C-alpha positions in Angstrom: 0.6 31.7 -41.0 1.8 34.9 -39.3 0.2 38.2 -40.3 3.0 40.7 -40.7 2.8 44.3 -41.8 6.0 46.0 -42.9 6.5 49.8 -42.9 9.5 51.6 -44.5 10.5 53.9 -47.3 14.2 54.0 -48.4 16.7 51.5 -49.7 17.9 50.8 -46.2 14.7 49.0 -45.4 14.6 46.8 -48.6 16.7 43.9 -47.4 14.6 43.6 -44.3 11.4 43.5 -46.3 12.9 40.9 -48.6 14.1 38.7 -45.7 10.9 38.9 -43.7 8.8 38.1 -46.7 11.0 35.1 -47.5 10.8 33.8 -43.9 7.2 34.5 -43.0 5.4 36.3 -45.8 4.4 39.9 -45.6 0.8 40.6 -46.0 0.8 44.4 -46.2 3.5 47.1 -46.9 3.1 50.7 -45.8 5.3 53.3 -47.4 5.5 56.9 -48.4 3.4 58.3 -51.3 5.0 58.3 -54.7 6.8 61.6 -55.4 8.8 63.4 -58.1 12.4 62.4 -58.0 15.6 63.0 -60.0 16.3 65.6 -62.6 13.2 64.8 -64.7 11.0 65.0 -61.6 9.1 61.9 -62.8 6.8 60.5 -60.2 8.5 57.4 -58.7 7.7 54.9 -56.0 9.8 54.6 -52.9 12.5 51.9 -52.8 10.3 49.8 -50.5 7.2 50.1 -52.7 9.3 49.0 -55.7 10.7 46.0 -53.8 7.2 45.1 -52.6 5.9 45.0 -56.1 8.9 43.0 -57.2 8.1 40.5 -54.5 4.5 40.2 -55.7 3.0 42.0 -52.6 -0.1 43.7 -53.8 -1.5 45.2 -50.6 0.5 48.4 -50.4 -0.7 51.4 -48.4 0.7 54.9 -48.9 -1.0 57.2 -46.4 -0.5 61.0 -46.7 -1.0 61.3 -42.9 -0.3 58.6 -40.4 -2.7 60.3 -37.9 -5.7 60.0 -40.3 -8.3 57.7 -38.5 -8.9 56.0 -41.8 -5.3 54.8 -41.8 -5.6 53.3 -38.4 -8.9 51.6 -39.5 -7.1 50.2 -42.5 -4.4 48.7 -40.3 -7.0 47.4 -37.8 -8.9 45.7 -40.6 -5.8 43.7 -41.5 -5.5 42.3 -37.9 -1.7 42.2 -37.7 0.3 39.9 -35.4 3.5 41.9 -35.8 4.4 45.2 -37.4 8.0 45.9 -38.4 9.0 49.5 -38.9 12.4 50.5 -40.5 13.3 54.0 -41.7 9.7 55.3 -41.7 7.8 58.1 -40.1 6.7 58.4 -36.4 3.6 56.2 -35.8 0.9 57.3 -33.5 -0.2 55.0 -30.6 -3.5 54.4 -32.4 -1.6 52.6 -35.1 1.4 50.9 -33.4 -0.9 49.4 -30.6 -2.8 47.4 -33.2 -0.3 44.5 -33.5 -1.2 41.6 -31.2 2.4 40.5 -30.6 3.9 44.0 -30.9 5.2 46.7 -33.2 8.9 47.1 -33.4 11.4 49.4 -35.0 14.9 48.5 -36.2 17.2 51.5 -35.5 20.7 51.9 -36.9 22.6 52.2 -33.7 23.2 50.5 -30.4 20.5 52.2 -28.4 20.4 54.3 -26.2 23.3 55.7 -28.2 22.4 57.9 -31.1 18.6 58.3 -30.8 17.3 60.3 -33.7 17.0 60.6 -37.4 20.8 60.3 -38.3 22.4 57.7 -36.1 24.8 56.5 -38.9 26.1 60.0 -39.5 26.6 60.7 -35.8 28.3 57.4 -35.1 31.0 58.3 -37.6 31.2 61.9 -36.5 31.7 60.9 -32.9 34.6 58.6 -33.8 32.8 55.4 -32.7 34.6 52.1 -33.3 31.6 49.9 -32.9 28.0 50.4 -33.8 25.1 48.2 -34.8 21.3 47.9 -34.9 18.7 47.7 -32.3 15.1 46.4 -32.4 12.8 47.8 -29.9 9.1 48.1 -29.1 7.5 51.3 -30.1 6.2 53.7 -27.5 5.1 57.4 -27.5 8.7 58.8 -27.2 10.9 58.3 -30.3 13.7 55.7 -30.0 13.1 55.1 -26.3 11.1 51.8 -26.3 12.2 48.6 -24.6 15.0 46.8 -26.4 14.3 43.4 -28.0 17.6 42.5 -29.8 20.9 44.1 -30.7 23.5 43.2 -33.3 27.0 44.8 -33.3 29.3 45.9 -36.2 32.8 47.3 -36.0 33.5 50.6 -37.8 36.8 50.3 -39.7 39.1 53.4 -39.6 38.2 55.7 -42.5 34.7 54.3 -43.1 32.2 56.9 -44.4 28.6 57.2 -43.5 27.6 55.9 -46.9 29.7 52.8 -46.5 28.4 52.2 -43.0 24.8 52.6 -44.3 25.5 49.8 -46.8 27.2 47.6 -44.2 24.3 47.9 -41.8 21.5 47.0 -44.2 22.0 43.2 -44.1 22.5 43.3 -40.3 19.2 45.2 -40.0 17.5 42.5 -42.1 18.9 39.7 -39.9 17.8 41.5 -36.8 14.3 42.1 -38.2 13.8 38.5 -39.0 15.1 37.3 -35.6 12.8 39.9 -33.9 9.7 38.8 -35.8 10.5 35.2 -34.9 11.0 36.0 -31.2 7.8 38.0 -31.0 5.7 35.4 -32.7 7.2 32.7 -30.5 6.9 34.8 -27.3 10.6 34.2 -26.5 11.9 37.8 -26.3 12.3 39.6 -23.0 12.2 43.4 -23.6 14.8 45.3 -21.6 14.4 49.0 -20.7 16.9 51.5 -22.1 19.3 53.3 -19.7 18.4 57.0 -20.4 21.5 58.1 -18.6 23.6 56.7 -21.5 21.4 58.3 -24.3 23.0 60.5 -26.9 21.2 62.5 -29.6 21.5 62.0 -33.4 19.4 64.8 -35.0 19.0 65.1 -38.7 22.0 66.6 -40.5 21.7 69.5 -42.9 23.9 71.3 -45.4 23.7 74.5 -43.4 25.4 72.8 -40.4 28.0 70.9 -42.5 30.6 73.7 -42.8 34.0 72.6 -41.7 35.7 74.2 -38.6 39.4 73.9 -39.2 40.2 75.0 -35.7 39.2 71.6 -34.4 41.8 68.8 -34.1 42.3 66.8 -37.2 40.7 63.6 -36.0 37.5 65.5 -35.3 37.6 67.2 -38.7 38.2 63.9 -40.4 35.3 62.2 -38.5 33.1 65.1 -39.4 34.0 64.8 -43.1 33.4 61.0 -43.2 30.3 61.2 -41.1 28.7 63.6 -43.7 29.9 61.7 -46.7 28.2 61.4 -49.2 25.3 63.5 -48.0 24.8 66.3 -47.1 28.6 66.5 -47.4 31.1 68.6 -45.4 32.1 71.8 -47.2 34.4 74.8 -47.0 35.2 77.8 -49.2 38.3 77.3 -51.3 39.5 79.9 -53.8 36.1 81.6 -53.5 34.1 78.5 -54.3 32.3 75.9 -52.3 34.5 72.8 -52.0 32.7 69.6 -50.9 35.0 67.1 -49.2 34.1 63.4 -49.1 37.2 61.8 -47.7 40.4 62.8 -45.9 43.4 61.1 -44.4 46.2 62.0 -42.0 49.5 63.4 -43.4 52.6 64.6 -41.7 53.2 68.4 -41.3 51.8 71.5 -39.6 50.2 74.8 -40.5 48.0 77.5 -39.1 44.5 76.1 -38.7 42.3 77.0 -41.6 45.2 77.3 -44.1 45.8 75.0 -47.0 48.8 74.2 -49.3 49.4 72.0 -52.3 52.6 70.0 -52.1 53.6 67.1 -54.3 50.1 67.1 -55.9 48.3 66.8 -52.5 45.9 69.3 -51.2 46.7 69.6 -47.5 44.4 71.2 -45.0 45.7 72.5 -41.6 43.7 71.7 -38.4 44.5 72.6 -34.8 47.0 69.8 -34.4 48.3 68.9 -37.8 47.4 68.3 -41.5 44.8 66.3 -43.4 45.2 65.2 -47.0 42.0 66.0 -48.9 41.5 62.7 -50.9 38.1 63.1 -52.5 36.3 66.3 -53.4 33.8 68.1 -55.6 33.9 71.6 -57.1 30.7 73.5 -58.2 29.4 72.1 -61.5 31.9 69.2 -61.4 31.5 65.6 -60.5 32.9 64.0 -57.4 36.5 63.2 -58.0 39.7 61.9 -56.5 41.6 65.0 -55.3 44.8 63.7 -57.0 43.0 64.0 -60.4 41.9 67.5 -59.7 45.4 68.6 -58.6 46.9 67.3 -61.8 45.0 69.9 -63.7 45.2 72.7 -61.1 47.1 75.8 -62.1 46.1 78.3 -59.4 47.9 79.4 -56.2 49.5 76.7 -54.1 48.6 78.0 -50.6 46.0 80.1 -48.9 43.3 80.1 -46.3 39.8 78.5 -46.3 37.0 81.0 -45.7 
């Protein structure tokens, strides 16, 4: 029986853990320490830890530091054949080199495109029509290891980052199972990445999510969808922060950065035309369809974003 260690933390990694465990059996799961979550700040396990417990996996490690020699010793004592890493932290060489057949990561892009912490966001923001997942062998430089397998997925027009996240989860699971099988059988032929084609995908933050209405409307729409639902694109409307989750094209023109309400639709002007704001959130309110907000709106009907 293969000896497989699985490392991951968020919901994105859960289908892969479930699929690998069903196919091969997972001996050990490594995930982040429990931490306070939600409004009540109750100490809660990660999604991967909860899934591991639901699967009956009892050997769960939650190291505070991946560079702690004791952690490397813990992994070495388990004598892994393969280690699968999905949506986890950066492993040191002293850890990832311990797997006899190899340690691989499943990354949510078609590498070398979108190396970094937020490949799903950046694929949407860049207006990509196709993305996917890539399994690759870990090395000392993040997301640059030799490619093992890739799986593609089209991005439908108007898809948000949250929707793409969900769509990629089963694809990542399938890729992870196929990569484990290939490494165990010795049938995979790692291929080097072409660094000339690499693009970055750094983590996205609220501070860098303000909308620039002077861009063309396709870029603005991609920016909105690429940051939806988190950290969410925003602008200042009527003196308040307006979060925008979804937008669509609508006929008309206006000075970039201006807005107008016509026929119950909040219209935002970009460099080359208008966008309809379709889903939004005001301070202290829940996320809502813009049409529902506009029905109760009694303020001015045009102005400028700040």
